[in-house]
C-alpha positions in Angstrom: 42.4 -11.6 6.0 42.5 -14.4 9.1 42.5 -18.1 7.5 41.7 -21.2 9.8 44.4 -23.2 11.4 44.2 -27.1 11.7 42.9 -26.7 15.6 40.2 -23.8 14.3 38.7 -26.3 11.6 38.5 -29.2 14.3 37.1 -26.7 17.0 34.6 -25.4 14.6 33.6 -29.0 13.0 33.1 -30.6 16.6 30.5 -27.8 17.8 28.8 -28.3 14.7 28.8 -32.0 15.4 27.6 -31.6 18.9 24.8 -29.2 17.9 23.6 -31.3 15.3 22.9 -33.9 18.0 21.3 -31.4 20.0 18.9 -30.7 17.2 18.3 -34.8 16.8 17.1 -34.6 20.4 15.3 -31.8 20.3 13.4 -33.1 17.1 12.4 -35.9 18.9 11.0 -34.7 22.3 14.3 -36.0 24.2 15.0 -32.0 24.8 12.0 -29.8 26.0 12.4 -26.2 24.5 13.3 -24.7 27.6 16.6 -27.2 27.8 17.1 -26.5 23.9 16.8 -22.9 24.4 20.5 -22.5 25.8 21.8 -24.9 23.6 20.7 -23.4 20.4 21.6 -19.8 21.9 25.4 -20.8 22.0 25.0 -21.6 18.2 23.4 -18.2 17.3 19.8 -20.0 16.8 17.0 -18.0 17.4 13.1 -18.5 17.9 11.7 -15.5 16.0 7.9 -14.5 15.7 7.4 -16.7 12.4 10.6 -19.1 12.3 14.0 -19.9 13.6 17.1 -17.2 13.0 20.5 -18.0 12.5 23.0 -15.1 13.2 26.5 -16.1 11.6 29.3 -14.4 12.6 31.3 -12.1 10.7 34.1 -11.0 12.4 35.0 -7.5 12.8 33.1 -7.6 9.1 35.5 -9.4 6.8 34.9 -11.7 4.3 36.5 -12.8 1.0 34.6 -14.0 -2.3 34.4 -17.5 -1.3 32.7 -16.8 2.1 30.1 -14.5 0.4 29.5 -17.2 -2.2 28.8 -19.9 0.6 26.5 -17.4 2.1 24.3 -16.8 -0.8 24.3 -20.5 -1.5 23.1 -21.1 2.2 20.5 -18.4 1.1 19.3 -20.4 -1.8 19.3 -23.7 -0.1 18.1 -23.8 3.2 16.2 -20.1 3.3 14.9 -17.8 1.0 17.3 -16.5 -1.2 18.7 -13.6 0.7 20.3 -12.3 4.1 20.3 -9.6 6.1 23.5 -7.7 7.3 23.1 -6.1 10.8 24.8 -3.7 12.9 26.8 -6.0 14.6 28.3 -6.8 11.3 26.6 -10.3 10.9 24.4 -11.8 8.6 20.8 -13.2 9.5 18.7 -15.7 7.7 15.2 -15.4 8.6 13.8 -18.8 7.5 15.4 -21.5 8.3 14.0 -25.2 9.1 15.3 -26.2 12.6 16.3 -29.9 11.0 18.6 -28.0 8.4 20.3 -25.9 10.7 23.4 -28.1 11.4 23.4 -28.5 7.2 24.1 -24.5 7.5 26.7 -24.7 10.0 28.5 -27.4 8.3 28.8 -25.5 5.1 29.6 -22.5 7.0 32.8 -24.3 8.4 33.4 -25.4 4.9 34.6 -21.7 3.9 36.0 -21.2 7.8 32.6 -19.5 9.4 31.0 -20.5 12.1 27.5 -19.1 14.2 29.3 -19.4 17.7 28.5 -16.9 20.2 26.5 -14.4 18.3 24.5 -14.9 21.1 23.6 -15.8 25.1 25.3 -14.0 27.9 29.1 -14.1 26.7 31.1 -12.2 24.5 29.5 -11.9 21.0 31.1 -10.9 17.6 33.9 -8.4 18.0 33.2 -5.7 15.8 35.8 -3.2 13.8 35.9 -0.5 12.0 34.7 -1.2 8.1 37.3 0.8 6.5 40.2 -0.9 8.3 43.2 -1.5 6.7 42.6 1.2 3.9 41.6 4.7 5.6 43.8 7.3 4.9 43.3 8.4 8.4 44.3 5.1 10.0 47.0 4.9 12.6 47.0 0.7 11.8 45.2 -1.9 10.9 42.9 -2.9 14.2 41.8 -6.3 13.0 44.8 -8.5 14.0 43.7 -7.4 17.5 39.9 -8.0 16.8 41.1 -11.3 15.7 43.5 -11.7 18.5 40.3 -10.6 21.2 37.8 -13.1 18.8 40.2 -16.1 19.6 40.8 -15.3 23.2 36.9 -15.0 23.9 35.5 -17.8 21.8 34.8 -20.6 24.6 36.7 -18.8 27.3 35.9 -21.2 30.1 35.1 -18.1 32.5 33.2 -16.1 30.7 30.6 -18.3 28.8 27.6 -17.2 31.8 28.3 -13.5 32.2 25.7 -11.6 33.7 24.6 -10.5 30.4 25.7 -10.3 26.8 29.3 -8.4 26.5 30.0 -6.6 22.8 33.6 -5.1 22.0 34.2 -3.1 19.4 37.8 -2.0 18.1 38.9 0.8 15.6 42.7 1.8 14.4 41.9 5.5 13.8 41.5 8.5 15.9 38.2 9.1 14.0 35.4 6.5 15.4 33.5 4.6 12.5 33.0 1.6 14.9 30.8 3.4 17.9 33.3 2.2 20.3 31.4 4.7 23.2 28.3 2.6 22.9 30.1 -0.8 23.5 30.6 -2.6 26.7 34.4 -2.2 25.9 35.6 0.2 23.5 39.1 0.4 22.0 40.0 3.4 20.0 43.9 3.6 18.7 45.7 6.8 19.6 49.2 7.8 20.4 51.0 9.0 23.2 52.9 11.8 23.5 55.8 9.9 22.5 54.4 9.0 19.2 53.8 5.3 20.1 50.6 3.9 19.2 48.4 2.3 22.2 44.9 2.6 22.7 42.0 4.4 24.9 40.0 2.2 26.6 36.2 2.6 27.4 33.9 1.0 29.5 30.4 1.0 30.1 28.8 1.9 27.1 25.5 0.9 25.5 22.2 1.6 24.5 19.0 -0.1 25.0 16.5 1.0 27.7 19.4 2.3 29.3 21.5 4.2 27.1 24.8 5.2 28.3 27.6 6.7 26.8 31.1 4.8 27.8 33.7 6.1 30.1 37.6 6.6 29.6 38.9 4.0 31.8 42.6 4.3 30.5 43.7 7.3 28.3 46.6 5.2 26.9 47.4 1.7 27.1 50.3 0.0 25.3 49.3 -2.5 22.7 51.1 -5.4 24.7 48.9 -4.7 27.7 45.6 -5.1 25.6 44.3 -8.5 26.0 45.3 -8.7 29.6 43.1 -5.5 30.2 40.3 -6.6 28.8 40.7 -10.1 30.8 40.6 -8.0 33.9 38.0 -5.6 32.8 35.7 -8.9 32.0 36.5 -10.5 35.2 35.8 -7.4 37.5 32.3 -7.2 35.3 31.4 -11.1 36.1 32.1 -10.8 39.6 30.3 -7.5 40.6 27.5 -7.7 37.7 24.2 -8.4 38.6 22.5 -11.4 37.7 19.1 -10.2 39.9 17.5 -8.5 37.1 18.7 -8.4 33.5 17.4 -5.4 32.8 20.4 -3.9 35.3 23.2 -6.6 34.4 25.0 -5.2 31.5 28.4 -3.5 32.6 27.0 -0.4 31.9 24.6 -0.2 34.9 27.8 -1.8 37.0 29.8 1.0 36.2 27.4 3.5 36.9 26.0 2.0 40.3 29.6 1.1 41.7 31.4 4.6 40.3 34.2 4.4 37.3 37.3 5.1 40.2 35.8 2.1 41.9 35.7 0.0 38.9 39.1 1.0 37.5 40.6 0.3 41.1 39.3 -3.1 40.6 40.3 -3.6 36.9 44.1 -2.5 37.8 44.3 -4.7 40.6 42.9 -7.7 38.4 45.4 -6.7 35.9 48.5 -6.4 37.8 47.0 -9.8 39.5 47.2 -11.5 35.6 49.4 -9.3 33.7 52.5 -11.6 34.4 50.5 -14.8 33.9 50.5 -13.7 29.7 54.0 -14.4 29.7 53.9 -12.9 26.1 51.9 -15.5 24.4 49.4 -13.4 23.3 52.0 -11.2 21.8 53.6 -14.2 19.9 50.0 -15.0 18.9 49.3 -11.7 18.1 52.2 -11.6 15.7 51.5 -14.4 14.0 47.7 -13.1 13.3 49.4 -10.0 11.9 50.9 -11.9 9.2 47.5 -13.0 8.1 46.8 -9.2 7.3 49.2 -8.3 4.7 48.4 -5.1 2.7 47.4 -6.2 -0.8 50.0 -5.9 -3.5 48.4 -2.7 -5.1 48.6 -2.6 -8.8 50.1 0.2 -11.0 48.0 2.0 -13.4 47.2 5.4 -14.4 44.0 6.9 -13.2 43.2 9.6 -16.0 40.0 7.3 -17.3 38.9 7.8 -14.0 38.4 11.4 -13.9 37.0 11.3 -17.7 34.4 8.7 -16.6 33.2 11.5 -14.2 33.0 14.0 -16.4 31.1 12.1 -19.1 28.6 10.4 -16.6 26.8 12.2 -14.5 25.0 9.4 -12.7 28.8 7.7 -12.2 29.7 11.2 -10.7 27.0 11.6 -8.4 27.8 8.1 -7.2 31.2 8.4 -6.7 30.5 11.7 -4.7 28.8 9.6 -2.0 29.9 6.3 -1.9 33.9 6.7 -1.9 36.2 7.7 0.9 39.8 8.0 0.6 42.0 5.8 0.9 45.6 5.7 2.3 47.1 4.8 -1.3 45.9 7.8 -3.4 45.4 5.8 -6.5 42.8 3.2 -4.8 39.3 4.5 -2.8 37.2 2.7 -0.7 33.9 1.5 -2.3 30.9 1.7 -0.1 28.3 -0.1 -1.9 24.4 0.5 -0.4 22.3 -2.1 0.5 19.7 0.5 0.5 18.3 1.3 -2.3 14.8 3.3 -2.0 12.0 1.4 -0.7 13.9 -1.8 -0.1 14.5 -3.2 3.1 17.5 -1.7 4.7 20.3 -4.7 5.0 18.5 -7.1 2.8 20.6 -8.7 0.3 19.8 -11.2 -2.4 21.8 -14.5 -3.3 22.4 -12.8 -6.7 23.7 -9.7 -5.5 25.9 -11.6 -2.6 27.4 -12.9 -6.1 27.9 -10.1 -7.9 29.7 -8.7 -5.1 32.0 -11.8 -4.6 32.6 -11.3 -8.4 33.5 -7.9 -8.2 35.6 -8.4 -5.3 37.7 -11.0 -6.9 38.0 -9.2 -10.1 38.5 -5.6 -8.8 39.0 -5.4 -5.1 42.0 -7.8 -4.1 39.4 -10.5 -3.3 38.3 -8.5 0.3 35.0 -7.5 1.3 33.4 -6.1 4.5 30.3 -5.6 6.2 29.6 -2.1 8.2 27.6 -2.0 11.3 25.7 0.7 9.0 24.4 -2.5 7.2 26.3 -1.8 3.3 28.7 -3.7 2.0 32.5 -2.2 1.6 34.9 -3.0 -1.3 38.0 -1.5 0.6 40.8 -1.6 -2.0 39.9 -0.5 -5.2 41.7 1.0 -8.2 40.2 4.1 -9.4 41.1 2.8 -12.8 38.6 0.5 -12.0 35.7 2.2 -10.1 33.7 2.8 -13.9 33.8 -0.8 -14.3 33.1 -1.3 -10.6 29.9 0.7 -10.9 29.0 -0.8 -13.8 29.3 -4.2 -12.5 27.2 -2.8 -9.5 24.1 -1.3 -11.7 23.5 -4.9 -13.4 23.3 -6.0 -10.0 20.8 -3.3 -9.0 23.6 -2.1 -6.0 24.5 1.2 -7.5 22.4 3.4 -5.3 24.6 6.4 -4.5 22.9 7.1 -1.1 25.9 6.4 1.4 25.7 8.8 4.5 22.2 10.9 3.0 18.8 10.4 4.3 18.0 7.2 2.6 21.3 5.3 4.2 18.6 4.3 7.0 19.6 1.9 9.7 16.7 0.2 10.8 16.2 -3.0 12.9 13.8 -6.0 11.6 11.1 -4.7 13.8 8.1 -6.4 14.1 8.2 -8.1 10.8 10.5 -10.5 12.2 11.5 -10.0 15.9 9.8 -11.5 18.8 10.7 -8.6 21.0 9.7 -5.5 18.9 7.0 -3.2 19.8 6.6 -1.6 16.5 7.2 -1.9 12.6 10.8 -0.4 11.6 11.3 -1.4 7.9 8.1 -0.1 6.3 9.2 3.3 8.0 12.3 3.1 6.8 11.5 2.5 3.5 8.7 4.8 3.5 11.1 7.6 4.1 13.7 6.8 1.9 11.1 6.6 -1.1 9.5 10.2 0.2 13.1 12.2 -0.3 13.4 10.3 -3.4 10.3 11.7 -4.4 11.0 15.2 -3.4 14.8 14.5 -4.9 16.0 16.6 -1.7 18.7 13.8 -0.4 22.1 15.7 -2.2 20.7 18.9 -0.9 20.3 17.7 2.5 23.7 16.5 3.1 25.1 13.8 5.6 22.5 13.0 8.0 22.2 9.6 9.6 18.7 8.6 10.6 18.5 5.2 12.5 15.3 3.1 13.8 14.7 0.8 16.3 11.3 -1.2 17.0 11.8 -1.4 21.0 13.5 -0.4 23.3 16.8 -3.0 23.1 17.9 0.0 20.3 19.1 -3.0 17.6 18.6 0.0 15.1 21.4 2.4 17.4 18.4 5.2 17.4 20.0 6.7 20.1 23.3 7.7 18.4 21.4 8.7 15.0 21.5 12.6 14.4 17.7 11.7 14.1 16.8 9.0 15.8 13.4 6.6 15.7 12.2 4.4 18.7 8.7 2.4 17.5 6.6 1.8 20.6 3.6 -0.1 21.6 0.9 2.7 23.0 -2.3 0.9 23.7 -2.1 -1.6 21.0 -1.1 1.1 18.5 2.4 1.9 17.3 3.8 5.3 18.1 7.2 6.6 17.2 9.3 8.8 19.4 11.7 10.6 17.6 14.9 11.9 19.4 18.0 14.6 17.7 21.9 15.1 18.2 23.0 11.5 18.9 26.2 10.9 17.4 28.1 7.5 17.2 31.4 9.2 16.6 34.7 9.8 18.6 32.3 12.9 20.0 29.6 10.3 21.3 26.3 11.5 22.3 23.0 10.2 23.1 20.3 12.2 21.1 17.6 14.0 22.9 13.8 12.7 23.2 11.9 16.0 21.3 8.6 15.4 22.7 5.3 13.4 22.3 5.6 10.5 19.3 3.9 10.8 16.4 1.2 7.1 15.1 2.6 5.3 12.1 0.8 7.5 9.7 2.0 10.8 11.1 5.9 9.8 11.5 7.4 10.1 7.9 5.5 13.5 7.4 7.3 14.6 11.0 10.6 13.5 10.0 9.6 15.4 6.7 8.8 18.3 8.2 11.7 18.1 10.1 14.5 17.9 7.8 12.6 20.6 5.4 12.9 22.8 8.7 16.3 22.6 9.5 17.5 23.3 5.6 15.1 26.6 6.2 17.5 27.2 9.4 20.7 26.1 8.5 23.3 28.9 8.0 24.3 27.4 4.9 24.8 24.5 2.4 27.9 23.3 4.3 26.1 23.1 7.7 25.1 19.4 8.7 22.2 18.7 10.5 24.0 17.6 13.7 26.0 20.9 13.1 22.9 23.1 13.3 21.3 20.9 16.0 24.5 21.3 18.2 24.7 25.5 17.0 20.8 26.1 17.7 19.9 23.8 20.3 16.9 21.7 20.4 14.0 24.3 20.7 13.6 25.3 17.0 13.7 21.6 16.0 11.0 21.2 18.2 9.0 24.1 16.8 9.4 22.7 13.6 8.3 19.2 14.7 5.2 20.3 17.1 3.7 23.7 15.1 0.5 23.6 17.0 2.5 24.1 20.4 4.6 26.7 19.1 1.8 28.5 17.9 -0.1 28.5 21.4 3.3 28.9 22.9 3.8 32.2 20.5 0.1 33.6 21.0 
């Protein structure tokens, strides 16, 4: 993984010193809250319902054990002993005191981390496929490209005050695990007819109050042109993007109002202007960055014990069935650690759990850790001979829940428990759904199913691209939950369709139970997933399941 050089260290420490002075001036009253707000947002500090919240960048979701231990230390010293992993592959601390934040940032800088550009109308934390560098279906590791984009965008003088926030996601696989089509720029590595690797470039994706699937602006872009092309896209958006209405300021609206062809013409013209100006320096820098992302020194050992352990221990076998993914090295596996124990808050990890993950990664995982946009933690490189030991260590840390990709592996935003923008609770609904299906013992029977919950129309829970999406809204002071069906965040990305009227907080979990039980009853066979059944049958039978009284009335 990338390691800070002298320039990086000096840059981050200078920002910490600047912010320390700004905090001191806010506390002594020299700065008003209005004056302080843009300064704190540039350093990832929000003011939430009950306290400040610090959002820490985990670029493209990659950590080492030392960094994870430092996150645990920060949680204990300056917060309440836990952190919240987000859909942006970041971690958030929900209870810091303002005067402690500079010390928190300094502690982050000690291990090559920061909170710069995790907020504000600028290019946010670049995200990537959480299996990057390990997946069997990968063309190439996309993280060097993500790091190049991070370095280019950090404190970029032209792009610090864009019309609105700007998000980039990249994957090195034709199978999209980074939800690239729901980003302002999505980059998916593909091969052209000559077998050369390059990128499909998507623009104008985004969720929120106006969800849109991104449009392909380039079918194939050579890797050496990527940085200049991204700069051309952001430059065009910076000029055309609306600043009169923040709800219409994202690039998705710019593309929609101007048309893809107009945007493409302007981007190509700007690209032609600036392409030669890069003079290959970006490729020299990329070559230096790539040296930081060498494959680990894979160990050689027999894997016989893995199958024997699976046969001997049904609980271990269940965990391997759900929480492992194929690795490009046949002797290895990718381990997904669920941060979604039934009844717990999705994405919350205690400091003890963070330290346990760090220890396991250091001992068994080549010191590599990833955070997924699905709010789980990944050990990308674990030898099969060590999987049983990893499982036992995870059990001791209460992290061995075997539910990756199942009903209880729910993405949920913090909702009204923390967020000042939320209009409904997300966390309790996720907890109740997970607990109910644990009681029913149905998860493994149901199979792969992505439920995503947002507590307001800003869609931080990605509900639009959930197979089942839940959106919490305020209806005359009462929480009301709308259900969307058929969403998908993969390379076949689709925005879910609203099923009908919303449900009260008391009704939403029974409605989800009714919906999932109904799906099991109408699917072709045990292998047909919820999304496949929805695409085959269409929305009508699912709406009938959700609204039985209406179905009976129509039948009569």
